[in-house]
MOPAC internal coordinates of N, CA, C and O (Angstrom, degrees):
PM7 1SCF
backbone

  N    0.0000 0     0.00 0     0.00 0    0    0    0
  C    1.3684 1     0.00 0     0.00 0    1    0    0
  C    1.4992 1   109.93 1     0.00 0    2    1    0
  O    1.2310 1   120.70 1   -44.83 1    3    2    1
  N    1.3236 1   116.27 1   135.17 1    3    2    1
  C    1.4613 1   121.81 1   177.35 1    5    3    2
  C    1.5313 1   105.75 1   -96.58 1    6    5    3
  O    1.2310 1   120.75 1   -64.40 1    7    6    5
  N    1.3293 1   116.17 1   115.60 1    7    6    5
  C    1.4495 1   121.66 1  -176.32 1    9    7    6
  C    1.5426 1   112.28 1   -71.15 1   10    9    7
  O    1.2310 1   120.35 1   167.59 1   11   10    9
  N    1.3159 1   116.93 1   -12.41 1   11   10    9
  C    1.4361 1   120.11 1   178.90 1   13   11   10
  C    1.5658 1   113.36 1   -95.57 1   14   13   11
  O    1.2310 1   121.50 1   176.22 1   15   14   13
  N    1.3112 1   114.74 1    -3.78 1   15   14   13
  C    1.4977 1   119.82 1   179.82 1   17   15   14
  C    1.5363 1   108.18 1  -102.06 1   18   17   15
  O    1.2310 1   119.71 1   -65.45 1   19   18   17
  N    1.3578 1   118.16 1   114.55 1   19   18   17
  C    1.4318 1   119.42 1  -176.84 1   21   19   18
  C    1.5310 1   112.24 1   -63.68 1   22   21   19
  O    1.2310 1   120.04 1   146.89 1   23   22   21
  N    1.3456 1   117.54 1   -33.11 1   23   22   21
  C    1.4645 1   121.25 1   179.67 1   25   23   22
  C    1.5246 1   108.46 1   -63.24 1   26   25   23
  O    1.2310 1   119.60 1   138.92 1   27   26   25
  N    1.3584 1   118.38 1   -41.08 1   27   26   25
  C    1.3947 1   121.06 1  -179.98 1   29   27   26
  C    1.5308 1   113.50 1   -62.85 1   30   29   27
  O    1.2310 1   120.49 1   138.94 1   31   30   29
  N    1.3137 1   116.66 1   -41.06 1   31   30   29
  C    1.4500 1   121.88 1   177.45 1   33   31   30
  C    1.4892 1   111.31 1   -63.84 1   34   33   31
  O    1.2310 1   120.81 1   134.82 1   35   34   33
  N    1.3509 1   116.05 1   -45.18 1   35   34   33
  C    1.4802 1   123.05 1  -178.62 1   37   35   34
  C    1.5275 1   108.54 1   -62.87 1   38   37   35
  O    1.2310 1   118.75 1   138.04 1   39   38   37
  N    1.3170 1   119.98 1   -41.96 1   39   38   37
  C    1.4402 1   119.11 1   179.65 1   41   39   38
  C    1.5342 1   112.62 1   -69.64 1   42   41   39
  O    1.2310 1   119.15 1   147.41 1   43   42   41
  N    1.2979 1   119.22 1   -32.59 1   43   42   41
  C    1.4898 1   122.90 1   175.16 1   45   43   42
  C    1.5455 1   109.22 1   -67.21 1   46   45   43
  O    1.2310 1   119.19 1   138.04 1   47   46   45
  N    1.3141 1   119.15 1   -41.96 1   47   46   45
  C    1.4561 1   120.23 1   176.94 1   49   47   46
  C    1.4917 1   111.68 1   -64.49 1   50   49   47
  O    1.2310 1   120.54 1   139.17 1   51   50   49
  N    1.3298 1   116.56 1   -40.83 1   51   50   49
  C    1.5157 1   121.42 1   177.69 1   53   51   50
  C    1.4993 1   109.85 1   -60.78 1   54   53   51
  O    1.2310 1   120.44 1   136.66 1   55   54   53
  N    1.3647 1   116.77 1   -43.34 1   55   54   53
  C    1.4821 1   122.65 1   178.20 1   57   55   54
  C    1.5399 1   111.03 1   -60.48 1   58   57   55
  O    1.2310 1   120.16 1   134.87 1   59   58   57
  N    1.3021 1   117.30 1   -45.13 1   59   58   57
  C    1.4575 1   121.35 1   178.75 1   61   59   58
  C    1.5495 1   110.53 1   -63.86 1   62   61   59
  O    1.2310 1   120.23 1   139.72 1   63   62   61
  N    1.2799 1   117.16 1   -40.28 1   63   62   61
  C    1.4911 1   119.95 1  -179.06 1   65   63   62
  C    1.5591 1   108.90 1   -68.09 1   66   65   63
  O    1.2310 1   119.56 1   138.32 1   67   66   65
  N    1.3112 1   118.45 1   -41.68 1   67   66   65
  C    1.4198 1   120.81 1   177.99 1   69   67   66
  C    1.5245 1   113.15 1   -64.26 1   70   69   67
  O    1.2310 1   120.23 1   141.64 1   71   70   69
  N    1.2809 1   117.16 1   -38.36 1   71   70   69
  C    1.4745 1   120.39 1   176.41 1   73   71   70
  C    1.5533 1   111.87 1   -63.23 1   74   73   71
  O    1.2310 1   121.33 1   146.47 1   75   74   73
  N    1.3262 1   115.06 1   -33.53 1   75   74   73
  C    1.4672 1   117.84 1   178.18 1   77   75   74
  C    1.5245 1   113.03 1   -71.08 1   78   77   75
  O    1.2310 1   120.47 1   161.72 1   79   78   77
  N    1.3501 1   116.70 1   -18.28 1   79   78   77
  C    1.4650 1   121.12 1  -178.85 1   81   79   78
  C    1.5606 1   112.78 1  -101.90 1   82   81   79
  O    1.2310 1   120.79 1  -150.58 1   83   82   81
  N    1.2755 1   116.09 1    29.42 1   83   82   81
  C    1.4842 1   120.54 1   178.63 1   85   83   82
  C    1.5376 1   110.66 1   -57.63 1   86   85   83
  O    1.2310 1   119.38 1   -48.29 1   87   86   85
  N    1.3083 1   118.79 1   131.71 1   87   86   85
  C    1.4587 1   122.13 1  -177.36 1   89   87   86
  C    1.5364 1   116.24 1   -59.76 1   90   89   87
  O    1.2310 1   121.24 1   151.57 1   91   90   89
  N    1.3410 1   115.24 1   -28.43 1   91   90   89
  C    1.5042 1   120.73 1   179.78 1   93   91   90
  C    1.4920 1   108.49 1  -143.77 1   94   93   91
  O    1.2310 1   119.29 1   -89.20 1   95   94   93
  N    1.3619 1   118.96 1    90.80 1   95   94   93
  C    1.4312 1   121.90 1  -177.39 1   97   95   94
  C    1.5271 1   114.86 1   -63.24 1   98   97   95
  O    1.2310 1   119.61 1   162.54 1   99   98   97
  N    1.3344 1   118.34 1   -17.46 1   99   98   97
  C    1.4663 1   120.21 1   177.81 1  101   99   98
  C    1.5279 1   110.78 1   -88.23 1  102  101   99
  O    1.2310 1   118.60 1  -169.11 1  103  102  101
  N    1.2911 1   120.28 1    10.89 1  103  102  101
  C    1.4762 1   125.64 1  -174.67 1  105  103  102
  C    1.5682 1   111.55 1   -71.62 1  106  105  103
  O    1.2310 1   119.53 1   167.54 1  107  106  105
  N    1.2604 1   118.50 1   -12.46 1  107  106  105
  C    1.4568 1   120.40 1  -179.01 1  109  107  106
  C    1.5179 1   111.73 1   124.84 1  110  109  107
  O    1.2310 1   119.60 1    -1.47 1  111  110  109
  N    1.2962 1   118.38 1   178.53 1  111  110  109
  C    1.4524 1   120.13 1  -179.34 1  113  111  110
  C    1.5073 1   114.23 1   -68.16 1  114  113  111
  O    1.2310 1   120.46 1   -36.23 1  115  114  113
  N    1.3346 1   116.72 1   143.77 1  115  114  113
  C    1.4316 1   122.19 1  -179.77 1  117  115  114
  C    1.5193 1   109.01 1   -84.00 1  118  117  115
  O    1.2310 1   120.96 1   -51.14 1  119  118  117
  N    1.3395 1   115.77 1   128.86 1  119  118  117
  C    1.4615 1   120.79 1   178.05 1  121  119  118
  C    1.5573 1   107.25 1  -113.46 1  122  121  119
  O    1.2310 1   120.97 1   -50.00 1  123  122  121
  N    1.3468 1   115.75 1   130.00 1  123  122  121
  C    1.4180 1   119.81 1   179.42 1  125  123  122
  C    1.5406 1   110.90 1  -104.38 1  126  125  123
  O    1.2310 1   120.87 1   -35.64 1  127  126  125
  N    1.3097 1   115.94 1   144.36 1  127  126  125
  C    1.4571 1   118.71 1   170.94 1  129  127  126
  C    1.4950 1   108.62 1   -86.03 1  130  129  127
  O    1.2310 1   120.53 1   -28.49 1  131  130  129
  N    1.3447 1   116.60 1   151.51 1  131  130  129
  C    1.4507 1   118.17 1   172.21 1  133  131  130
  C    1.5134 1   108.94 1   -70.79 1  134  133  131
  O    1.2310 1   119.89 1   -19.86 1  135  134  133
  N    1.3226 1   117.82 1   160.14 1  135  134  133
  C    1.4275 1   120.16 1  -177.82 1  137  135  134
  C    1.5293 1   111.45 1   -60.53 1  138  137  135
  O    1.2310 1   119.34 1   150.45 1  139  138  137
  N    1.3216 1   118.86 1   -29.55 1  139  138  137
  C    1.4506 1   122.05 1  -178.20 1  141  139  138
  C    1.5015 1   112.24 1   -87.61 1  142  141  139
  O    1.2310 1   118.65 1   172.44 1  143  142  141
  N    1.3044 1   120.18 1    -7.56 1  143  142  141
  C    1.4847 1   123.90 1  -177.41 1  145  143  142
  C    1.5167 1   113.25 1  -117.03 1  146  145  143
  O    1.2310 1   120.02 1  -164.44 1  147  146  145
  N    1.3669 1   117.58 1    15.56 1  147  146  145
  C    1.4587 1   118.20 1   179.45 1  149  147  146
  C    1.5479 1   108.98 1   -72.34 1  150  149  147
  O    1.2310 1   120.31 1   -61.37 1  151  150  149
  N    1.3187 1   117.01 1   118.63 1  151  150  149
  C    1.4618 1   119.95 1  -177.90 1  153  151  150
  C    1.5564 1   111.19 1   -78.40 1  154  153  151
  O    1.2310 1   121.31 1   -34.63 1  155  154  153
  N    1.3125 1   115.09 1   145.37 1  155  154  153
  C    1.4873 1   121.51 1   175.09 1  157  155  154
  C    1.5179 1   106.36 1   -74.16 1  158  157  155
  O    1.2310 1   121.56 1   -39.63 1  159  158  157
  N    1.3605 1   114.61 1   140.37 1  159  158  157
  C    1.4222 1   120.13 1  -179.27 1  161  159  158
  C    1.5416 1   110.65 1  -139.90 1  162  161  159
  O    1.2310 1   121.44 1   -17.65 1  163  162  161
  N    1.3105 1   114.85 1   162.35 1  163  162  161
  C    1.4942 1   122.47 1   171.26 1  165  163  162
  C    1.4705 1   109.54 1  -118.74 1  166  165  163
  O    1.2310 1   121.19 1   -40.40 1  167  166  165
  N    1.3297 1   115.34 1   139.60 1  167  166  165
  C    1.4585 1   124.07 1   170.31 1  169  167  166
  C    1.5534 1   103.51 1  -123.97 1  170  169  167
  O    1.2310 1   119.86 1   -78.67 1  171  170  169
  N    1.2772 1   117.88 1   101.33 1  171  170  169
  C    1.4238 1   121.68 1  -173.69 1  173  171  170
  C    1.5563 1   107.21 1    66.08 1  174  173  171
  O    1.2310 1   120.37 1    62.14 1  175  174  173
  N    1.2692 1   116.90 1  -117.86 1  175  174  173
  C    1.4945 1   122.68 1   179.19 1  177  175  174
  C    1.5019 1   110.92 1  -102.94 1  178  177  175
  O    1.2310 1   119.90 1   177.61 1  179  178  177
  N    1.3291 1   117.80 1    -2.39 1  179  178  177
  C    1.4474 1   121.55 1  -179.01 1  181  179  178
  C    1.5270 1   112.34 1   -89.44 1  182  181  179
  O    1.2310 1   120.56 1   -45.71 1  183  182  181
  N    1.3455 1   116.54 1   134.29 1  183  182  181
  C    1.4012 1   121.82 1   179.07 1  185  183  182
  C    1.4688 1   111.70 1  -105.68 1  186  185  183
  O    1.2310 1   121.12 1   -37.80 1  187  186  185
  N    1.3981 1   115.47 1   142.20 1  187  186  185
  C    1.4821 1   119.37 1  -179.25 1  189  187  186
  C    1.4980 1   110.20 1  -157.83 1  190  189  187
  O    1.2310 1   120.85 1    14.51 1  191  190  189
  N    1.3079 1   115.98 1  -165.49 1  191  190  189
  C    1.4911 1   121.73 1   175.49 1  193  191  190
  C    1.5043 1   109.19 1  -127.41 1  194  193  191
  O    1.2310 1   120.94 1   -43.52 1  195  194  193
  N    1.3008 1   115.81 1   136.48 1  195  194  193
  C    1.4882 1   123.06 1   175.03 1  197  195  194
  C    1.5138 1   110.38 1   -73.49 1  198  197  195
  O    1.2310 1   119.75 1   -55.05 1  199  198  197
  N    1.3237 1   118.09 1   124.95 1  199  198  197
  C    1.4245 1   123.25 1  -175.96 1  201  199  198
  C    1.5500 1   109.76 1  -101.05 1  202  201  199
  O    1.2310 1   122.15 1   134.66 1  203  202  201
  N    1.3302 1   113.49 1   -45.34 1  203  202  201
  C    1.5184 1   121.79 1  -179.74 1  205  203  202
  C    1.5265 1   107.77 1  -148.70 1  206  205  203
  O    1.2310 1   122.62 1    -9.90 1  207  206  205
  N    1.3805 1   112.59 1   170.10 1  207  206  205
  C    1.4215 1   117.33 1   178.91 1  209  207  206
  C    1.5348 1   110.31 1  -160.34 1  210  209  207
  O    1.2310 1   121.97 1   -23.33 1  211  210  209
  N    1.3262 1   113.83 1   156.67 1  211  210  209
  C    1.3972 1   122.23 1   172.85 1  213  211  210
  C    1.5551 1   104.76 1  -124.41 1  214  213  211
  O    1.2310 1   120.64 1     8.79 1  215  214  213
  N    1.3199 1   116.37 1  -171.21 1  215  214  213
  C    1.4823 1   118.10 1  -178.53 1  217  215  214
  C    1.4829 1   113.66 1   -60.90 1  218  217  215
  O    1.2310 1   118.75 1   143.22 1  219  218  217
  N    1.3598 1   120.00 1   -36.78 1  219  218  217
  C    1.4699 1   122.34 1  -174.71 1  221  219  218
  C    1.5127 1   115.63 1  -116.03 1  222  221  219
  O    1.2310 1   119.45 1   174.43 1  223  222  221
  N    1.3602 1   118.65 1    -5.57 1  223  222  221
  C    1.4245 1   120.85 1  -175.18 1  225  223  222
  C    1.5466 1   110.46 1  -137.83 1  226  225  223
  O    1.2310 1   122.05 1   -23.49 1  227  226  225
  N    1.3519 1   113.69 1   156.51 1  227  226  225
  C    1.4555 1   121.33 1   174.92 1  229  227  226
  C    1.5285 1   110.62 1  -128.52 1  230  229  227
  O    1.2310 1   120.52 1   -42.06 1  231  230  229
  N    1.2911 1   116.61 1   137.94 1  231  230  229
  C    1.4663 1   121.98 1   175.83 1  233  231  230
  C    1.5320 1   108.59 1   -94.83 1  234  233  231
  O    1.2310 1   121.55 1   -65.98 1  235  234  233
  N    1.3621 1   114.64 1   114.02 1  235  234  233
  C    1.4713 1   120.33 1  -170.07 1  237  235  234
  C    1.5363 1   109.01 1  -111.29 1  238  237  235
  O    1.2310 1   120.84 1   -44.99 1  239  238  237
  N    1.3278 1   116.01 1   135.01 1  239  238  237
  C    1.4768 1   121.16 1   175.29 1  241  239  238
  C    1.5628 1   106.59 1   -98.20 1  242  241  239
  O    1.2310 1   120.75 1   -55.04 1  243  242  241
  N    1.2906 1   116.17 1   124.96 1  243  242  241
  C    1.4368 1   122.41 1  -178.38 1  245  243  242
  C    1.5029 1   110.25 1  -133.72 1  246  245  243
  O    1.2310 1   119.29 1   -18.05 1  247  246  245
  N    1.3351 1   118.96 1   161.95 1  247  246  245
  C    1.4379 1   122.79 1   172.52 1  249  247  246
  C    1.5024 1   109.28 1   -91.72 1  250  249  247
  O    1.2310 1   122.26 1   -55.61 1  251  250  249
  N    1.3524 1   113.27 1   124.39 1  251  250  249
  C    1.5345 1   118.29 1   179.40 1  253  251  250
  C    1.4790 1   112.98 1   -70.89 1  254  253  251
  O    1.2310 1   119.52 1    -4.41 1  255  254  253
  N    1.3077 1   118.52 1   175.59 1  255  254  253
  C    1.4493 1   124.99 1  -177.77 1  257  255  254
  C    1.5745 1   110.93 1   -65.18 1  258  257  255
  O    1.2310 1   121.30 1   153.05 1  259  258  257
  N    1.2994 1   115.12 1   -26.95 1  259  258  257
  C    1.5189 1   121.14 1  -179.02 1  261  259  258
  C    1.5525 1   110.07 1   -94.39 1  262  261  259
  O    1.2310 1   119.05 1  -172.53 1  263  262  261
  N    1.3560 1   119.42 1     7.47 1  263  262  261
  C    1.4299 1   121.66 1   178.63 1  265  263  262
  C    1.5105 1   117.51 1    89.38 1  266  265  263
  O    1.2310 1   121.47 1   175.01 1  267  266  265
  N    1.3762 1   114.79 1    -4.99 1  267  266  265
  C    1.4512 1   120.13 1   177.72 1  269  267  266
  C    1.5152 1   112.52 1   -78.29 1  270  269  267
  O    1.2310 1   120.58 1   -15.90 1  271  270  269
  N    1.2985 1   116.50 1   164.10 1  271  270  269
  C    1.4590 1   121.88 1   176.66 1  273  271  270
  C    1.4984 1   108.86 1   -87.80 1  274  273  271
  O    1.2310 1   120.92 1   -48.92 1  275  274  273
  N    1.3672 1   115.84 1   131.08 1  275  274  273
  C    1.4693 1   121.37 1  -179.08 1  277  275  274
  C    1.5401 1   108.39 1  -121.99 1  278  277  275
  O    1.2310 1   120.76 1   -44.46 1  279  278  277
  N    1.3233 1   116.15 1   135.54 1  279  278  277
  C    1.4763 1   120.37 1   172.83 1  281  279  278
  C    1.4830 1   108.84 1  -110.41 1  282  281  279
  O    1.2310 1   120.74 1   -54.90 1  283  282  281
  N    1.3351 1   116.20 1   125.10 1  283  282  281
  C    1.4797 1   120.12 1  -176.84 1  285  283  282
  C    1.4907 1   110.68 1  -135.91 1  286  285  283
  O    1.2310 1   119.61 1   -37.47 1  287  286  285
  N    1.3384 1   118.36 1   142.53 1  287  286  285
  C    1.4868 1   124.78 1   171.59 1  289  287  286
  C    1.5254 1   109.68 1   -83.07 1  290  289  287
  O    1.2310 1   121.90 1   -44.77 1  291  290  289
  N    1.3487 1   113.97 1   135.23 1  291  290  289
  C    1.4901 1   119.71 1   176.58 1  293  291  290
  C    1.5110 1   106.30 1  -135.00 1  294  293  291
  O    1.2310 1   121.60 1   -28.86 1  295  294  293
  N    1.3456 1   114.53 1   151.14 1  295  294  293
  C    1.4612 1   120.71 1   176.28 1  297  295  294
  C    1.5363 1   109.31 1   -66.08 1  298  297  295
  O    1.2310 1   119.69 1   -35.75 1  299  298  297
  N    1.2754 1   118.19 1   144.25 1  299  298  297
  C    1.4763 1   124.11 1  -177.37 1  301  299  298
  C    1.4782 1   110.45 1   -58.65 1  302  301  299
  O    1.2310 1   119.29 1   145.94 1  303  302  301
  N    1.3665 1   118.97 1   -34.06 1  303  302  301
  C    1.4199 1   122.21 1  -178.73 1  305  303  302
  C    1.5267 1   114.02 1   -67.96 1  306  305  303
  O    1.2310 1   120.03 1   160.64 1  307  306  305
  N    1.3493 1   117.56 1   -19.36 1  307  306  305
  C    1.4628 1   122.75 1  -179.15 1  309  307  306
  C    1.5611 1   111.29 1   -90.05 1  310  309  307
  O    1.2310 1   120.27 1   167.17 1  311  310  309
  N    1.3481 1   117.09 1   -12.83 1  311  310  309
  C    1.4860 1   121.23 1  -172.92 1  313  311  310
  C    1.5150 1   110.02 1   -93.60 1  314  313  311
  O    1.2310 1   120.98 1   -49.69 1  315  314  313
  N    1.2980 1   115.73 1   130.31 1  315  314  313
  C    1.4994 1   120.97 1   173.82 1  317  315  314
  C    1.5221 1   109.47 1  -123.47 1  318  317  315
  O    1.2310 1   122.30 1   -52.41 1  319  318  317
  N    1.3436 1   113.20 1   127.59 1  319  318  317
  C    1.4598 1   118.83 1   177.59 1  321  319  318
  C    1.5545 1   111.43 1   -70.72 1  322  321  319
  O    1.2310 1   120.02 1   -38.16 1  323  322  321
  N    1.3185 1   117.57 1   141.84 1  323  322  321
  C    1.4573 1   122.13 1  -176.79 1  325  323  322
  C    1.5197 1   107.71 1  -113.46 1  326  325  323
  O    1.2310 1   121.36 1   -39.99 1  327  326  325
  N    1.3373 1   115.01 1   140.01 1  327  326  325
  C    1.4801 1   119.63 1   175.68 1  329  327  326
  C    1.5203 1   105.55 1   -70.65 1  330  329  327
  O    1.2310 1   117.97 1   -57.49 1  331  330  329
  N    1.3357 1   121.48 1   122.51 1  331  330  329
  C    1.4498 1   121.76 1  -177.25 1  333  331  330
  C    1.5221 1   114.86 1   -64.12 1  334  333  331
  O    1.2310 1   119.81 1   162.39 1  335  334  333
  N    1.3149 1   117.97 1   -17.61 1  335  334  333
  C    1.5024 1   120.84 1  -178.55 1  337  335  334
  C    1.5097 1   110.53 1   -87.56 1  338  337  335
  O    1.2310 1   120.55 1   167.73 1  339  338  337
  N    1.3667 1   116.55 1   -12.27 1  339  338  337
  C    1.4896 1   119.27 1  -176.71 1  341  339  338
  C    1.4745 1   113.22 1   -86.11 1  342  341  339
  O    1.2310 1   120.10 1   180.00 1  343  342  341

């Protein structure tokens, strides 16, 4: 995180807020991907990047309809990993 970049700080605060809103806090320990290792995923027809995961859920970063970044929790059964070269 670059502390001089306001977008970086805003995204970190959004990530912390999303982690606090986990659908099932008893689901197990939260594992975060490093920024360089976030896999590309599909949820239905929507494409995004996995930011963190637990046993049954994944926190996915996607672009919203207005162009903003959205962090949403999805069930692991709904998430499909995408080959980045495809």
